[in-house]
C-alpha distance (Angstrom), angle and dihedral (degrees) to the residues before:
residue distance angle dihedral
M1 . . .
L2 3.80 . .
Q3 3.80 92.1 .
L4 3.80 92.8 49.9
M5 3.78 94.2 45.7
Y6 3.79 93.5 52.4
A7 3.82 93.8 40.2
S8 3.80 94.4 51.1
G9 3.80 106.6 24.6
L10 3.78 93.9 -126.3
R11 3.79 122.7 172.4
V12 3.80 113.6 -114.0
T13 3.80 92.7 -111.0
E14 3.81 90.5 49.0
L15 3.80 92.0 50.8
C16 3.79 94.2 46.3
G17 3.80 91.7 47.1
L18 3.81 96.9 53.0
R19 3.77 116.4 124.1
L20 3.77 125.4 -152.2
S21 3.81 88.1 -112.2
D22 3.84 90.0 58.6
L23 3.80 91.3 68.2
D24 3.80 119.4 86.8
Q25 3.80 103.0 -172.0
E26 3.79 93.8 177.9
R27 3.80 94.2 58.5
G28 3.80 94.9 30.4
L29 3.82 95.2 -121.4
V30 3.77 140.6 126.0
V31 3.79 125.3 -155.5
V32 3.77 106.2 -132.5
H33 3.78 118.1 -156.6
A34 3.77 103.4 -149.9
E35 3.77 135.4 -178.6
R36 3.78 123.0 -55.1
R37 3.82 93.6 24.1
R38 3.78 92.6 -67.1
H39 3.76 122.5 136.4
R40 3.77 135.4 -170.8
L41 3.79 139.1 -171.3
V42 3.78 112.9 -117.0
P43 3.81 123.8 -169.8
V44 3.78 118.4 -126.8
G45 3.79 119.4 -147.7
K46 3.80 123.2 -119.0
V47 3.81 94.2 -109.6
A48 3.80 92.6 52.0
L49 3.81 90.7 45.5
R50 3.79 90.0 52.6
H51 3.82 90.2 52.2
I52 3.80 91.6 46.5
R53 3.82 91.7 50.4
H54 3.80 90.3 51.0
Y55 3.79 90.2 47.9
L56 3.82 92.7 49.2
T57 3.81 95.0 48.1
E58 3.80 101.5 35.0
V59 3.79 109.6 23.6
R60 3.81 116.6 18.8
P61 3.79 114.5 91.0
S62 3.80 112.9 -132.0
R63 3.80 92.4 -150.8
G64 3.77 130.8 48.3
P65 3.80 127.0 -129.0
D66 3.80 89.3 -87.1
G67 3.82 92.6 52.3
T68 3.81 97.0 -107.5
L69 3.79 122.2 130.3
Q70 3.80 114.4 -92.6
S71 3.80 116.6 -118.5
A72 3.82 97.7 179.0
L73 3.79 114.3 93.3
F74 3.81 87.9 -141.1
P75 3.81 105.4 27.2
S76 3.77 118.3 -164.5
P77 3.81 119.5 -125.3
R78 3.81 87.4 -96.1
G79 3.80 91.7 55.9
G80 3.79 102.9 -108.0
H81 3.77 132.5 88.9
Y82 3.79 120.5 -61.0
T83 3.79 115.9 -106.3
R84 3.79 123.9 -125.9
E85 3.79 89.0 -108.6
A86 3.80 93.4 51.6
F87 3.81 90.5 51.0
W88 3.81 89.5 48.8
Q89 3.82 87.6 57.0
I90 3.81 90.9 50.5
V91 3.82 91.0 52.7
R92 3.81 91.5 47.6
R93 3.82 92.6 48.2
Y94 3.81 94.2 51.4
A95 3.80 93.2 42.3
A96 3.80 91.5 50.9
A97 3.81 90.9 48.0
A98 3.82 89.3 51.5
G99 3.81 91.7 48.2
I100 3.80 94.1 -116.2
L101 3.79 110.1 158.6
P102 2.91 134.1 -143.7
L103 3.78 91.0 35.0
P104 3.81 108.9 -111.4
S105 3.77 125.9 -130.2
P106 3.80 122.2 -125.3
Q107 3.82 85.9 -109.6
R108 3.82 87.6 65.0
L109 3.84 89.2 66.1
R110 3.81 90.2 54.0
H111 3.79 90.7 45.9
S112 3.82 90.7 49.6
F113 3.80 90.6 50.2
A114 3.81 92.0 53.8
S115 3.80 95.4 40.7
H116 3.80 93.3 49.6
L117 3.80 91.7 49.9
L118 3.80 91.6 51.2
Q119 3.82 93.1 44.6
R120 3.79 88.9 54.8
G121 3.79 94.0 51.5
A122 3.80 105.7 -91.7
E123 3.80 115.3 155.9
L124 3.79 116.2 -107.7
H125 3.82 92.2 -125.7
D126 3.82 90.7 54.3
V127 3.80 91.5 51.1
Q128 3.81 88.6 47.7
A129 3.81 90.4 55.6
L130 3.81 93.1 46.8
L131 3.79 92.7 49.8
G132 3.79 93.0 44.6
H133 3.79 94.8 -125.2
A134 3.79 115.4 164.7
H135 3.82 92.9 -154.5
L136 3.79 128.8 45.4
S137 3.80 90.1 -141.0
T138 3.81 89.2 67.8
T139 3.80 91.0 54.8
A140 3.81 91.7 44.9
L141 3.81 88.6 69.1
Y142 3.81 87.0 75.7
T143 3.81 91.8 60.5
R144 3.79 94.1 73.2
V145 3.78 110.3 123.1
S146 3.78 118.8 -135.7
P147 3.82 118.2 -122.8
S148 3.82 90.8 -121.9
R149 3.82 90.3 56.8
V150 3.79 91.2 50.2
R151 3.81 90.1 48.7
A152 3.82 92.0 49.2
A153 3.81 92.1 48.3
Q154 3.79 91.3 49.5
H155 3.79 91.8 47.2
K156 3.81 91.1 50.1
S157 3.80 98.3 42.9
Q158 3.80 107.9 29.0
P159 3.84 112.9 80.6
R160 3.82 93.3 -153.4
A161 3.80 95.1 45.6
Q162 3.78 91.4 83.0
């Protein structure tokens, strides 16, 4: 779940609501059912696809506790979809185990996805489409430059900064 969220920039509710039928492993895409009955196709990176394939073949139960077939891509131990709160606990548990403080929110993974794309030259309109934002101004929030980046750029490029 963490791999897919970072690799695709999904919202928590979108990730938790994915069904097995929403994943197209051959084309490397997921169909994301967003707000207001909209949906979009989102590419999934090779690393995330590799983790998902391992999860599907080695970890994911095909049947729920009641014996019915699972439709959720990431079924909870009770057999349904994970809730936002349950995913929040997963993020916190892995972050704590990795020694990441302060503990990040699931939104931080989405923010990192967008920021990393923009830092590596992606067009703002492309990031907007991937994130499913209706307005470009929402996506533009990810273009803010951190003070440490500005300081590093000045130190590298300005002859008198050293």
